[in-house]
SEFIZA-3560 file (N, C-alpha, C; in Angstrom, 3 decimals):
REM SEFIZA-3560
<numar><xx>1.052</xx><yy>-1.338</yy><zz>0.107</zz><atom>N</atom></numar>
<numar><xx>-0.029</xx><yy>-0.051</yy><zz>0.170</zz><atom>CA</atom></numar>
<numar><xx>0.521</xx><yy>0.955</yy><zz>-0.020</zz><atom>C</atom></numar>
<numar><xx>0.624</xx><yy>2.244</yy><zz>-0.829</zz><atom>N</atom></numar>
<numar><xx>1.699</xx><yy>3.427</yy><zz>-1.155</zz><atom>CA</atom></numar>
<numar><xx>1.509</xx><yy>3.801</yy><zz>0.507</zz><atom>C</atom></numar>
<numar><xx>2.295</xx><yy>5.210</yy><zz>0.728</zz><atom>N</atom></numar>
<numar><xx>2.438</xx><yy>5.875</yy><zz>1.802</zz><atom>CA</atom></numar>
<numar><xx>1.018</xx><yy>7.153</yy><zz>2.001</zz><atom>C</atom></numar>
<numar><xx>0.671</xx><yy>7.554</yy><zz>0.643</zz><atom>N</atom></numar>
<numar><xx>-0.222</xx><yy>8.221</yy><zz>0.775</zz><atom>CA</atom></numar>
<numar><xx>-1.772</xx><yy>7.748</yy><zz>1.521</zz><atom>C</atom></numar>
<numar><xx>-2.072</xx><yy>6.014</yy><zz>0.548</zz><atom>N</atom></numar>
<numar><xx>-3.191</xx><yy>5.544</yy><zz>0.913</zz><atom>CA</atom></numar>
<numar><xx>-3.333</xx><yy>5.140</yy><zz>2.239</zz><atom>C</atom></numar>
<numar><xx>-1.915</xx><yy>4.578</yy><zz>2.841</zz><atom>N</atom></numar>
<numar><xx>-2.164</xx><yy>4.283</yy><zz>4.707</zz><atom>CA</atom></numar>
<numar><xx>-2.304</xx><yy>5.633</yy><zz>5.068</zz><atom>C</atom></numar>
<numar><xx>-1.952</xx><yy>6.794</yy><zz>4.473</zz><atom>N</atom></numar>
<numar><xx>-2.256</xx><yy>8.213</yy><zz>5.700</zz><atom>CA</atom></numar>
<numar><xx>-3.589</xx><yy>8.234</yy><zz>5.522</zz><atom>C</atom></numar>
<numar><xx>-4.126</xx><yy>8.211</yy><zz>4.245</zz><atom>N</atom></numar>
<numar><xx>-5.330</xx><yy>8.011</yy><zz>4.226</zz><atom>CA</atom></numar>
<numar><xx>-7.062</xx><yy>7.183</yy><zz>4.953</zz><atom>C</atom></numar>
<numar><xx>-5.989</xx><yy>6.093</yy><zz>4.857</zz><atom>N</atom></numar>
<numar><xx>-6.899</xx><yy>5.061</yy><zz>5.941</zz><atom>CA</atom></numar>
<numar><xx>-6.428</xx><yy>5.802</yy><zz>7.290</zz><atom>C</atom></numar>
<numar><xx>-5.519</xx><yy>6.365</yy><zz>7.799</zz><atom>N</atom></numar>
<numar><xx>-5.245</xx><yy>6.302</yy><zz>8.858</zz><atom>CA</atom></numar>
<numar><xx>-5.874</xx><yy>7.469</yy><zz>9.447</zz><atom>C</atom></numar>
<numar><xx>-6.521</xx><yy>8.823</yy><zz>8.634</zz><atom>N</atom></numar>
<numar><xx>-6.971</xx><yy>10.025</yy><zz>8.590</zz><atom>CA</atom></numar>
<numar><xx>-8.713</xx><yy>9.362</yy><zz>8.611</zz><atom>C</atom></numar>
<numar><xx>-9.235</xx><yy>8.386</yy><zz>7.773</zz><atom>N</atom></numar>
<numar><xx>-10.222</xx><yy>7.976</yy><zz>7.910</zz><atom>CA</atom></numar>
<numar><xx>-10.621</xx><yy>7.236</yy><zz>9.066</zz><atom>C</atom></numar>
<numar><xx>-9.927</xx><yy>6.133</yy><zz>9.715</zz><atom>N</atom></numar>
<numar><xx>-10.133</xx><yy>5.764</yy><zz>10.492</zz><atom>CA</atom></numar>
<numar><xx>-10.223</xx><yy>6.569</yy><zz>12.079</zz><atom>C</atom></numar>
<numar><xx>-9.220</xx><yy>7.589</yy><zz>12.286</zz><atom>N</atom></numar>
<numar><xx>-9.260</xx><yy>8.577</yy><zz>13.183</zz><atom>CA</atom></numar>
<numar><xx>-10.535</xx><yy>9.185</yy><zz>13.235</zz><atom>C</atom></numar>
<numar><xx>-10.882</xx><yy>9.817</yy><zz>11.918</zz><atom>N</atom></numar>
<numar><xx>-12.356</xx><yy>10.605</yy><zz>11.844</zz><atom>CA</atom></numar>
<numar><xx>-13.158</xx><yy>9.717</yy><zz>12.557</zz><atom>C</atom></numar>
<numar><xx>-13.195</xx><yy>8.283</yy><zz>12.020</zz><atom>N</atom></numar>
<numar><xx>-14.662</xx><yy>7.301</yy><zz>12.177</zz><atom>CA</atom></numar>
<numar><xx>-14.853</xx><yy>7.223</yy><zz>14.088</zz><atom>C</atom></numar>
<numar><xx>-13.470</xx><yy>7.643</yy><zz>14.315</zz><atom>N</atom></numar>
<numar><xx>-13.408</xx><yy>7.022</yy><zz>16.198</zz><atom>CA</atom></numar>
<numar><xx>-14.155</xx><yy>8.240</yy><zz>16.854</zz><atom>C</atom></numar>
<numar><xx>-13.469</xx><yy>9.632</yy><zz>16.525</zz><atom>N</atom></numar>
<numar><xx>-14.098</xx><yy>10.908</yy><zz>16.219</zz><atom>CA</atom></numar>
<numar><xx>-15.591</xx><yy>10.985</yy><zz>16.320</zz><atom>C</atom></numar>
<numar><xx>-16.253</xx><yy>10.629</yy><zz>15.754</zz><atom>N</atom></numar>
<numar><xx>-17.580</xx><yy>10.736</yy><zz>15.085</zz><atom>CA</atom></numar>
<numar><xx>-17.926</xx><yy>9.612</yy><zz>15.954</zz><atom>C</atom></numar>
<numar><xx>-17.578</xx><yy>7.985</yy><zz>16.253</zz><atom>N</atom></numar>
<numar><xx>-17.975</xx><yy>7.662</yy><zz>17.106</zz><atom>CA</atom></numar>
<numar><xx>-18.258</xx><yy>7.915</yy><zz>18.909</zz><atom>C</atom></numar>
<numar><xx>-17.602</xx><yy>8.504</yy><zz>19.245</zz><atom>N</atom></numar>
<numar><xx>-17.175</xx><yy>9.071</yy><zz>20.563</zz><atom>CA</atom></numar>
<numar><xx>-18.213</xx><yy>9.911</yy><zz>20.755</zz><atom>C</atom></numar>
<numar><xx>-18.395</xx><yy>10.901</yy><zz>19.462</zz><atom>N</atom></numar>
<numar><xx>-19.501</xx><yy>11.880</yy><zz>19.769</zz><atom>CA</atom></numar>
<numar><xx>-20.990</xx><yy>11.507</yy><zz>19.593</zz><atom>C</atom></numar>
<numar><xx>-21.437</xx><yy>9.940</yy><zz>19.125</zz><atom>N</atom></numar>
<numar><xx>-22.685</xx><yy>9.438</yy><zz>18.885</zz><atom>CA</atom></numar>
<numar><xx>-22.384</xx><yy>9.205</yy><zz>20.428</zz><atom>C</atom></numar>
<numar><xx>-21.683</xx><yy>8.519</yy><zz>20.782</zz><atom>N</atom></numar>
<numar><xx>-21.865</xx><yy>7.389</yy><zz>22.536</zz><atom>CA</atom></numar>
<numar><xx>-22.149</xx><yy>9.125</yy><zz>23.342</zz><atom>C</atom></numar>
<numar><xx>-21.184</xx><yy>9.649</yy><zz>22.913</zz><atom>N</atom></numar>
<numar><xx>-21.703</xx><yy>11.331</yy><zz>24.264</zz><atom>CA</atom></numar>
<numar><xx>-23.074</xx><yy>10.984</yy><zz>24.402</zz><atom>C</atom></numar>
<numar><xx>-23.843</xx><yy>11.571</yy><zz>22.729</zz><atom>N</atom></numar>
<numar><xx>-25.358</xx><yy>12.174</yy><zz>22.078</zz><atom>CA</atom></numar>
<numar><xx>-26.064</xx><yy>11.463</yy><zz>22.972</zz><atom>C</atom></numar>
<numar><xx>-26.018</xx><yy>9.606</yy><zz>23.097</zz><atom>N</atom></numar>
<numar><xx>-26.464</xx><yy>8.380</yy><zz>23.670</zz><atom>CA</atom></numar>
<numar><xx>-26.528</xx><yy>9.082</yy><zz>25.252</zz><atom>C</atom></numar>
<numar><xx>-25.457</xx><yy>9.034</yy><zz>26.020</zz><atom>N</atom></numar>
<numar><xx>-25.311</xx><yy>8.830</yy><zz>27.150</zz><atom>CA</atom></numar>
<numar><xx>-25.917</xx><yy>10.151</yy><zz>27.684</zz><atom>C</atom></numar>
<numar><xx>-26.273</xx><yy>11.349</yy><zz>26.994</zz><atom>N</atom></numar>
<numar><xx>-27.051</xx><yy>12.258</yy><zz>27.260</zz><atom>CA</atom></numar>
<numar><xx>-28.084</xx><yy>12.870</yy><zz>26.635</zz><atom>C</atom></numar>
<numar><xx>-28.545</xx><yy>11.262</yy><zz>26.641</zz><atom>N</atom></numar>
<numar><xx>-30.206</xx><yy>10.693</yy><zz>26.222</zz><atom>CA</atom></numar>
<numar><xx>-30.615</xx><yy>12.120</yy><zz>24.704</zz><atom>C</atom></numar>
<numar><xx>-29.699</xx><yy>12.392</yy><zz>24.087</zz><atom>N</atom></numar>
<numar><xx>-29.346</xx><yy>12.998</yy><zz>22.781</zz><atom>CA</atom></numar>
<numar><xx>-30.074</xx><yy>12.199</yy><zz>21.537</zz><atom>C</atom></numar>
<numar><xx>-31.035</xx><yy>11.525</yy><zz>21.333</zz><atom>N</atom></numar>
<numar><xx>-31.288</xx><yy>10.346</yy><zz>21.130</zz><atom>CA</atom></numar>
<numar><xx>-31.014</xx><yy>10.605</yy><zz>19.318</zz><atom>C</atom></numar>
<numar><xx>-32.349</xx><yy>11.875</yy><zz>18.947</zz><atom>N</atom></numar>
<numar><xx>-32.138</xx><yy>12.015</yy><zz>17.534</zz><atom>CA</atom></numar>
<numar><xx>-30.723</xx><yy>12.034</yy><zz>16.787</zz><atom>C</atom></numar>
<numar><xx>-30.145</xx><yy>12.711</yy><zz>17.741</zz><atom>N</atom></numar>
<numar><xx>-28.706</xx><yy>13.232</yy><zz>17.415</zz><atom>CA</atom></numar>
<numar><xx>-27.846</xx><yy>12.161</yy><zz>17.442</zz><atom>C</atom></numar>
<numar><xx>-27.953</xx><yy>11.553</yy><zz>18.309</zz><atom>N</atom></numar>
<numar><xx>-27.172</xx><yy>10.070</yy><zz>18.176</zz><atom>CA</atom></numar>
<numar><xx>-27.790</xx><yy>9.229</yy><zz>17.301</zz><atom>C</atom></numar>
<numar><xx>-28.895</xx><yy>9.407</yy><zz>16.656</zz><atom>N</atom></numar>
<numar><xx>-29.226</xx><yy>8.598</yy><zz>15.337</zz><atom>CA</atom></numar>
<numar><xx>-28.452</xx><yy>8.706</yy><zz>14.296</zz><atom>C</atom></numar>
<numar><xx>-28.715</xx><yy>10.036</yy><zz>14.032</zz><atom>N</atom></numar>
<numar><xx>-28.211</xx><yy>10.453</yy><zz>13.136</zz><atom>CA</atom></numar>
<numar><xx>-26.483</xx><yy>10.499</yy><zz>13.198</zz><atom>C</atom></numar>
<numar><xx>-25.813</xx><yy>10.380</yy><zz>14.136</zz><atom>N</atom></numar>
<numar><xx>-24.727</xx><yy>10.475</yy><zz>13.902</zz><atom>CA</atom></numar>
<numar><xx>-23.980</xx><yy>9.141</yy><zz>13.865</zz><atom>C</atom></numar>
<numar><xx>-25.124</xx><yy>7.911</yy><zz>14.230</zz><atom>N</atom></numar>
<numar><xx>-24.398</xx><yy>6.923</yy><zz>14.027</zz><atom>CA</atom></numar>
<numar><xx>-25.057</xx><yy>6.119</yy><zz>12.568</zz><atom>C</atom></numar>
<numar><xx>-26.130</xx><yy>6.588</yy><zz>12.173</zz><atom>N</atom></numar>
<numar><xx>-26.652</xx><yy>6.731</yy><zz>10.591</zz><atom>CA</atom></numar>
<numar><xx>-25.383</xx><yy>6.863</yy><zz>10.211</zz><atom>C</atom></numar>
<numar><xx>-25.078</xx><yy>7.970</yy><zz>9.967</zz><atom>N</atom></numar>
<numar><xx>-23.838</xx><yy>8.503</yy><zz>8.891</zz><atom>CA</atom></numar>
<numar><xx>-22.514</xx><yy>7.742</yy><zz>9.525</zz><atom>C</atom></numar>
<numar><xx>-21.804</xx><yy>7.584</yy><zz>10.859</zz><atom>N</atom></numar>
<numar><xx>-20.476</xx><yy>6.686</yy><zz>10.665</zz><atom>CA</atom></numar>
<numar><xx>-21.015</xx><yy>4.731</yy><zz>10.215</zz><atom>C</atom></numar>
<numar><xx>-22.067</xx><yy>4.321</yy><zz>10.309</zz><atom>N</atom></numar>
<numar><xx>-22.486</xx><yy>3.357</yy><zz>9.997</zz><atom>CA</atom></numar>
<numar><xx>-22.294</xx><yy>3.012</yy><zz>8.197</zz><atom>C</atom></numar>
<numar><xx>-22.287</xx><yy>4.190</yy><zz>7.805</zz><atom>N</atom></numar>
<numar><xx>-22.069</xx><yy>3.354</yy><zz>6.557</zz><atom>CA</atom></numar>
<numar><xx>-20.346</xx><yy>3.490</yy><zz>5.525</zz><atom>C</atom></numar>
<numar><xx>-19.960</xx><yy>3.832</yy><zz>7.130</zz><atom>N</atom></numar>
<numar><xx>-18.256</xx><yy>3.651</yy><zz>6.630</zz><atom>CA</atom></numar>
<numar><xx>-17.627</xx><yy>1.778</yy><zz>6.963</zz><atom>C</atom></numar>
<numar><xx>-17.033</xx><yy>1.352</yy><zz>6.294</zz><atom>N</atom></numar>
<numar><xx>-17.038</xx><yy>0.036</yy><zz>6.750</zz><atom>CA</atom></numar>
<numar><xx>-15.492</xx><yy>-0.482</yy><zz>7.628</zz><atom>C</atom></numar>
<numar><xx>-15.491</xx><yy>0.927</yy><zz>8.127</zz><atom>N</atom></numar>
<numar><xx>-14.358</xx><yy>1.412</yy><zz>8.819</zz><atom>CA</atom></numar>
<numar><xx>-15.149</xx><yy>1.086</yy><zz>10.835</zz><atom>C</atom></numar>
<numar><xx>-16.419</xx><yy>1.259</yy><zz>10.467</zz><atom>N</atom></numar>
<numar><xx>-16.507</xx><yy>1.294</yy><zz>11.850</zz><atom>CA</atom></numar>
<numar><xx>-17.205</xx><yy>0.747</yy><zz>12.767</zz><atom>C</atom></numar>
<numar><xx>-16.344</xx><yy>0.611</yy><zz>14.229</zz><atom>N</atom></numar>
<numar><xx>-16.823</xx><yy>-0.742</yy><zz>15.134</zz><atom>CA</atom></numar>
<numar><xx>-18.408</xx><yy>-1.018</yy><zz>14.586</zz><atom>C</atom></numar>
<numar><xx>-17.811</xx><yy>-2.682</yy><zz>15.070</zz><atom>N</atom></numar>
<numar><xx>-19.546</xx><yy>-3.339</yy><zz>15.284</zz><atom>CA</atom></numar>
<numar><xx>-20.382</xx><yy>-2.333</yy><zz>16.472</zz><atom>C</atom></numar>
<numar><xx>-19.995</xx><yy>-2.374</yy><zz>17.385</zz><atom>N</atom></numar>
<numar><xx>-20.629</xx><yy>-1.409</yy><zz>18.615</zz><atom>CA</atom></numar>
<numar><xx>-21.430</xx><yy>-0.449</yy><zz>18.470</zz><atom>C</atom></numar>
<numar><xx>-20.849</xx><yy>0.059</yy><zz>16.853</zz><atom>N</atom></numar>
<numar><xx>-22.189</xx><yy>1.084</yy><zz>16.899</zz><atom>CA</atom></numar>
<numar><xx>-23.591</xx><yy>0.560</yy><zz>16.219</zz><atom>C</atom></numar>
<numar><xx>-23.267</xx><yy>-0.352</yy><zz>15.733</zz><atom>N</atom></numar>
<numar><xx>-24.993</xx><yy>-1.123</yy><zz>15.219</zz><atom>CA</atom></numar>
<numar><xx>-25.581</xx><yy>-1.740</yy><zz>16.218</zz><atom>C</atom></numar>
<numar><xx>-24.784</xx><yy>-1.865</yy><zz>17.382</zz><atom>N</atom></numar>
<numar><xx>-25.547</xx><yy>-2.260</yy><zz>18.814</zz><atom>CA</atom></numar>
<numar><xx>-26.156</xx><yy>-0.786</yy><zz>19.620</zz><atom>C</atom></numar>
<numar><xx>-25.265</xx><yy>-0.294</yy><zz>19.682</zz><atom>N</atom></numar>
<numar><xx>-25.685</xx><yy>1.143</yy><zz>20.466</zz><atom>CA</atom></numar>
<numar><xx>-26.853</xx><yy>1.956</yy><zz>19.311</zz><atom>C</atom></numar>
<numar><xx>-26.681</xx><yy>1.614</yy><zz>18.100</zz><atom>N</atom></numar>
<numar><xx>-27.985</xx><yy>2.060</yy><zz>17.386</zz><atom>CA</atom></numar>
<numar><xx>-29.415</xx><yy>1.493</yy><zz>17.775</zz><atom>C</atom></numar>
<numar><xx>-28.949</xx><yy>0.124</yy><zz>17.802</zz><atom>N</atom></numar>
<numar><xx>-30.274</xx><yy>-0.696</yy><zz>17.907</zz><atom>CA</atom></numar>
<numar><xx>-30.797</xx><yy>-0.541</yy><zz>18.964</zz><atom>C</atom></numar>
<numar><xx>-29.946</xx><yy>-0.725</yy><zz>20.282</zz><atom>N</atom></numar>
<numar><xx>-30.210</xx><yy>0.023</yy><zz>21.243</zz><atom>CA</atom></numar>
<numar><xx>-31.054</xx><yy>1.204</yy><zz>21.683</zz><atom>C</atom></numar>
<numar><xx>-30.783</xx><yy>2.678</yy><zz>20.668</zz><atom>N</atom></numar>
<numar><xx>-31.636</xx><yy>3.456</yy><zz>21.097</zz><atom>CA</atom></numar>
<numar><xx>-32.966</xx><yy>3.431</yy><zz>20.372</zz><atom>C</atom></numar>
<numar><xx>-33.189</xx><yy>2.558</yy><zz>19.129</zz><atom>N</atom></numar>
<numar><xx>-34.451</xx><yy>2.188</yy><zz>18.992</zz><atom>CA</atom></numar>
<numar><xx>-35.110</xx><yy>1.203</yy><zz>19.457</zz><atom>C</atom></numar>
<numar><xx>-34.532</xx><yy>0.779</yy><zz>20.278</zz><atom>N</atom></numar>
<numar><xx>-35.370</xx><yy>-0.322</yy><zz>21.267</zz><atom>CA</atom></numar>
<numar><xx>-35.904</xx><yy>0.847</yy><zz>22.433</zz><atom>C</atom></numar>
<numar><xx>-34.638</xx><yy>1.575</yy><zz>22.788</zz><atom>N</atom></numar>
<numar><xx>-35.651</xx><yy>2.229</yy><zz>23.743</zz><atom>CA</atom></numar>
<numar><xx>-36.561</xx><yy>3.362</yy><zz>23.402</zz><atom>C</atom></numar>
<numar><xx>-36.413</xx><yy>3.963</yy><zz>22.142</zz><atom>N</atom></numar>
<numar><xx>-37.601</xx><yy>4.484</yy><zz>21.793</zz><atom>CA</atom></numar>
<numar><xx>-38.883</xx><yy>3.878</yy><zz>21.052</zz><atom>C</atom></numar>
<numar><xx>-38.714</xx><yy>2.589</yy><zz>21.227</zz><atom>N</atom></numar>
<numar><xx>-39.511</xx><yy>1.339</yy><zz>21.351</zz><atom>CA</atom></numar>
<numar><xx>-40.231</xx><yy>1.843</yy><zz>19.505</zz><atom>C</atom></numar>
<numar><xx>-38.951</xx><yy>1.683</yy><zz>19.031</zz><atom>N</atom></numar>
<numar><xx>-38.781</xx><yy>1.766</yy><zz>17.663</zz><atom>CA</atom></numar>
<numar><xx>-38.288</xx><yy>0.110</yy><zz>17.077</zz><atom>C</atom></numar>
<numar><xx>-39.344</xx><yy>-0.595</yy><zz>17.401</zz><atom>N</atom></numar>
<numar><xx>-38.737</xx><yy>-2.466</yy><zz>17.259</zz><atom>CA</atom></numar>
<numar><xx>-38.382</xx><yy>-2.610</yy><zz>15.999</zz><atom>C</atom></numar>
<numar><xx>-38.693</xx><yy>-2.514</yy><zz>14.651</zz><atom>N</atom></numar>
<numar><xx>-38.520</xx><yy>-2.211</yy><zz>13.868</zz><atom>CA</atom></numar>
<numar><xx>-37.075</xx><yy>-1.668</yy><zz>12.797</zz><atom>C</atom></numar>
<numar><xx>-36.740</xx><yy>-0.807</yy><zz>13.444</zz><atom>N</atom></numar>
<numar><xx>-35.863</xx><yy>0.029</yy><zz>13.259</zz><atom>CA</atom></numar>
<numar><xx>-34.550</xx><yy>-0.593</yy><zz>14.115</zz><atom>C</atom></numar>
<numar><xx>-35.227</xx><yy>-1.104</yy><zz>15.289</zz><atom>N</atom></numar>
<numar><xx>-33.809</xx><yy>-1.601</yy><zz>15.330</zz><atom>CA</atom></numar>
<numar><xx>-33.662</xx><yy>-2.808</yy><zz>15.439</zz><atom>C</atom></numar>
<numar><xx>-34.590</xx><yy>-3.782</yy><zz>14.754</zz><atom>N</atom></numar>
<numar><xx>-34.197</xx><yy>-5.237</yy><zz>13.962</zz><atom>CA</atom></numar>
<numar><xx>-33.167</xx><yy>-4.925</yy><zz>12.860</zz><atom>C</atom></numar>
<numar><xx>-34.039</xx><yy>-4.130</yy><zz>12.061</zz><atom>N</atom></numar>
<numar><xx>-33.482</xx><yy>-3.983</yy><zz>10.660</zz><atom>CA</atom></numar>
<numar><xx>-31.458</xx><yy>-3.460</yy><zz>10.884</zz><atom>C</atom></numar>
<numar><xx>-31.724</xx><yy>-2.444</yy><zz>12.336</zz><atom>N</atom></numar>
<numar><xx>-30.062</xx><yy>-2.426</yy><zz>12.663</zz><atom>CA</atom></numar>
<numar><xx>-29.329</xx><yy>-3.756</yy><zz>12.946</zz><atom>C</atom></numar>
<numar><xx>-29.841</xx><yy>-4.422</yy><zz>13.587</zz><atom>N</atom></numar>
<numar><xx>-29.068</xx><yy>-5.668</yy><zz>14.370</zz><atom>CA</atom></numar>
<numar><xx>-28.909</xx><yy>-6.170</yy><zz>12.699</zz><atom>C</atom></numar>
<numar><xx>-29.654</xx><yy>-6.285</yy><zz>12.524</zz><atom>N</atom></numar>
<numar><xx>-29.686</xx><yy>-7.362</yy><zz>10.660</zz><atom>CA</atom></numar>
<numar><xx>-28.270</xx><yy>-6.897</yy><zz>10.370</zz><atom>C</atom></numar>
<numar><xx>-27.983</xx><yy>-5.552</yy><zz>10.127</zz><atom>N</atom></numar>
<numar><xx>-27.269</xx><yy>-4.896</yy><zz>9.578</zz><atom>CA</atom></numar>
<numar><xx>-25.797</xx><yy>-5.249</yy><zz>10.155</zz><atom>C</atom></numar>
<numar><xx>-26.164</xx><yy>-4.992</yy><zz>11.877</zz><atom>N</atom></numar>
<numar><xx>-25.013</xx><yy>-5.594</yy><zz>12.269</zz><atom>CA</atom></numar>
<numar><xx>-24.473</xx><yy>-6.701</yy><zz>12.035</zz><atom>C</atom></numar>
<numar><xx>-25.205</xx><yy>-8.030</yy><zz>11.485</zz><atom>N</atom></numar>
<numar><xx>-24.905</xx><yy>-9.448</yy><zz>11.762</zz><atom>CA</atom></numar>
<numar><xx>-24.536</xx><yy>-9.631</yy><zz>10.485</zz><atom>C</atom></numar>
<numar><xx>-24.476</xx><yy>-9.392</yy><zz>9.520</zz><atom>N</atom></numar>
<numar><xx>-24.402</xx><yy>-8.968</yy><zz>8.484</zz><atom>CA</atom></numar>
<numar><xx>-22.442</xx><yy>-8.443</yy><zz>8.350</zz><atom>C</atom></numar>
<numar><xx>-22.288</xx><yy>-7.435</yy><zz>9.168</zz><atom>N</atom></numar>
<numar><xx>-20.774</xx><yy>-7.150</yy><zz>8.982</zz><atom>CA</atom></numar>
<numar><xx>-20.277</xx><yy>-8.249</yy><zz>10.033</zz><atom>C</atom></numar>
<numar><xx>-20.570</xx><yy>-8.685</yy><zz>11.144</zz><atom>N</atom></numar>
<numar><xx>-19.882</xx><yy>-9.429</yy><zz>12.053</zz><atom>CA</atom></numar>
<numar><xx>-19.784</xx><yy>-10.527</yy><zz>11.348</zz><atom>C</atom></numar>
<numar><xx>-20.828</xx><yy>-10.834</yy><zz>10.386</zz><atom>N</atom></numar>
<numar><xx>-20.435</xx><yy>-12.347</yy><zz>9.530</zz><atom>CA</atom></numar>
<numar><xx>-18.954</xx><yy>-12.326</yy><zz>8.681</zz><atom>C</atom></numar>
<numar><xx>-18.611</xx><yy>-10.773</yy><zz>8.114</zz><atom>N</atom></numar>
<numar><xx>-18.127</xx><yy>-10.495</yy><zz>6.951</zz><atom>CA</atom></numar>
<numar><xx>-16.512</xx><yy>-10.373</yy><zz>8.187</zz><atom>C</atom></numar>
<numar><xx>-16.980</xx><yy>-10.337</yy><zz>9.842</zz><atom>N</atom></numar>
<numar><xx>-15.468</xx><yy>-9.392</yy><zz>10.393</zz><atom>CA</atom></numar>
<numar><xx>-15.248</xx><yy>-10.956</yy><zz>11.269</zz><atom>C</atom></numar>
<numar><xx>-16.016</xx><yy>-12.041</yy><zz>10.828</zz><atom>N</atom></numar>
<numar><xx>-16.049</xx><yy>-13.802</yy><zz>11.341</zz><atom>CA</atom></numar>
<numar><xx>-16.383</xx><yy>-13.213</yy><zz>13.013</zz><atom>C</atom></numar>
<numar><xx>-17.052</xx><yy>-12.482</yy><zz>13.225</zz><atom>N</atom></numar>
<numar><xx>-17.728</xx><yy>-12.259</yy><zz>14.735</zz><atom>CA</atom></numar>
<numar><xx>-18.608</xx><yy>-12.628</yy><zz>15.340</zz><atom>C</atom></numar>
<numar><xx>-18.245</xx><yy>-14.437</yy><zz>15.410</zz><atom>N</atom></numar>
<numar><xx>-19.559</xx><yy>-14.955</yy><zz>15.630</zz><atom>CA</atom></numar>
<numar><xx>-19.676</xx><yy>-14.686</yy><zz>17.689</zz><atom>C</atom></numar>
<numar><xx>-19.448</xx><yy>-14.270</yy><zz>18.274</zz><atom>N</atom></numar>
<numar><xx>-19.702</xx><yy>-13.514</yy><zz>19.445</zz><atom>CA</atom></numar>
<numar><xx>-20.553</xx><yy>-12.521</yy><zz>18.804</zz><atom>C</atom></numar>
<numar><xx>-20.560</xx><yy>-11.388</yy><zz>18.681</zz><atom>N</atom></numar>
<numar><xx>-21.529</xx><yy>-10.062</yy><zz>18.100</zz><atom>CA</atom></numar>
<numar><xx>-22.690</xx><yy>-11.263</yy><zz>17.319</zz><atom>C</atom></numar>
<numar><xx>-22.267</xx><yy>-11.491</yy><zz>16.532</zz><atom>N</atom></numar>
<numar><xx>-23.428</xx><yy>-12.196</yy><zz>15.827</zz><atom>CA</atom></numar>
<numar><xx>-24.672</xx><yy>-12.880</yy><zz>16.566</zz><atom>C</atom></numar>
<numar><xx>-24.020</xx><yy>-13.494</yy><zz>17.350</zz><atom>N</atom></numar>
<numar><xx>-25.031</xx><yy>-14.697</yy><zz>18.475</zz><atom>CA</atom></numar>
<numar><xx>-25.675</xx><yy>-13.010</yy><zz>18.995</zz><atom>C</atom></numar>
<numar><xx>-25.118</xx><yy>-12.541</yy><zz>19.363</zz><atom>N</atom></numar>
<numar><xx>-25.797</xx><yy>-11.276</yy><zz>20.459</zz><atom>CA</atom></numar>
<numar><xx>-26.392</xx><yy>-10.538</yy><zz>19.747</zz><atom>C</atom></numar>
<numar><xx>-26.103</xx><yy>-10.397</yy><zz>18.040</zz><atom>N</atom></numar>
<numar><xx>-27.657</xx><yy>-9.160</yy><zz>17.823</zz><atom>CA</atom></numar>
<numar><xx>-28.580</xx><yy>-10.463</yy><zz>17.530</zz><atom>C</atom></numar>
<numar><xx>-28.559</xx><yy>-11.434</yy><zz>16.935</zz><atom>N</atom></numar>
<numar><xx>-29.451</xx><yy>-12.760</yy><zz>16.779</zz><atom>CA</atom></numar>
<numar><xx>-30.238</xx><yy>-12.867</yy><zz>18.088</zz><atom>C</atom></numar>
<numar><xx>-29.595</xx><yy>-12.679</yy><zz>19.065</zz><atom>N</atom></numar>
<numar><xx>-30.509</xx><yy>-13.402</yy><zz>20.407</zz><atom>CA</atom></numar>
<numar><xx>-31.458</xx><yy>-11.465</yy><zz>20.278</zz><atom>C</atom></numar>
<numar><xx>-30.651</xx><yy>-10.707</yy><zz>20.177</zz><atom>N</atom></numar>
<numar><xx>-31.771</xx><yy>-9.208</yy><zz>20.355</zz><atom>CA</atom></numar>
<numar><xx>-32.802</xx><yy>-9.372</yy><zz>19.366</zz><atom>C</atom></numar>
<numar><xx>-32.387</xx><yy>-9.581</yy><zz>18.413</zz><atom>N</atom></numar>
<numar><xx>-33.701</xx><yy>-9.736</yy><zz>17.637</zz><atom>CA</atom></numar>
<numar><xx>-34.636</xx><yy>-11.084</yy><zz>18.253</zz><atom>C</atom></numar>
<numar><xx>-34.296</xx><yy>-11.745</yy><zz>18.696</zz><atom>N</atom></numar>
<numar><xx>-35.602</xx><yy>-12.860</yy><zz>19.223</zz><atom>CA</atom></numar>
<numar><xx>-36.079</xx><yy>-12.572</yy><zz>20.056</zz><atom>C</atom></numar>
<numar><xx>-35.361</xx><yy>-11.016</yy><zz>21.107</zz><atom>N</atom></numar>
<numar><xx>-35.965</xx><yy>-10.989</yy><zz>22.342</zz><atom>CA</atom></numar>
<numar><xx>-37.081</xx><yy>-10.044</yy><zz>21.822</zz><atom>C</atom></numar>
<numar><xx>-36.724</xx><yy>-9.032</yy><zz>20.488</zz><atom>N</atom></numar>
<numar><xx>-37.692</xx><yy>-7.774</yy><zz>19.759</zz><atom>CA</atom></numar>
<numar><xx>-38.549</xx><yy>-8.745</yy><zz>19.185</zz><atom>C</atom></numar>
<numar><xx>-39.032</xx><yy>-9.568</yy><zz>19.065</zz><atom>N</atom></numar>
<numar><xx>-39.446</xx><yy>-9.920</yy><zz>18.158</zz><atom>CA</atom></numar>
<numar><xx>-40.748</xx><yy>-10.601</yy><zz>18.709</zz><atom>C</atom></numar>
<numar><xx>-40.216</xx><yy>-11.137</yy><zz>20.344</zz><atom>N</atom></numar>
<numar><xx>-41.146</xx><yy>-11.357</yy><zz>21.649</zz><atom>CA</atom></numar>
<numar><xx>-41.626</xx><yy>-11.002</yy><zz>21.844</zz><atom>C</atom></numar>
<numar><xx>-41.049</xx><yy>-9.544</yy><zz>22.006</zz><atom>N</atom></numar>
<numar><xx>-41.560</xx><yy>-8.685</yy><zz>22.714</zz><atom>CA</atom></numar>
<numar><xx>-42.744</xx><yy>-7.772</yy><zz>21.525</zz><atom>C</atom></numar>
<numar><xx>-42.777</xx><yy>-8.101</yy><zz>20.421</zz><atom>N</atom></numar>
<numar><xx>-43.637</xx><yy>-7.459</yy><zz>20.107</zz><atom>CA</atom></numar>
<numar><xx>-45.020</xx><yy>-8.372</yy><zz>19.460</zz><atom>C</atom></numar>
<numar><xx>-45.043</xx><yy>-9.475</yy><zz>19.883</zz><atom>N</atom></numar>
<numar><xx>-45.934</xx><yy>-10.226</yy><zz>19.770</zz><atom>CA</atom></numar>
<numar><xx>-47.456</xx><yy>-10.040</yy><zz>20.841</zz><atom>C</atom></numar>
//
């Protein structure tokens, strides 16, 4: 990989990290609408931590937006499969199952 490409990748990772921590802070402050926008923006990048999907889903759950939570968890499962992250995949699958039970 060329030096310039590596620098760009490092810059992207740093930017995502900063935005992720901003989203977490907004979530902690219960500024859910702003946090949703922040998480939705950063999960468009493949370098985003898988926990962003979990946190976004949790916000949707807390707002009783169960269908959106399920869709977010499903997207997280897709990413976790690509990363061979079986533990997160199982956690998200369990979360979806719990929501489906709750919706009955």
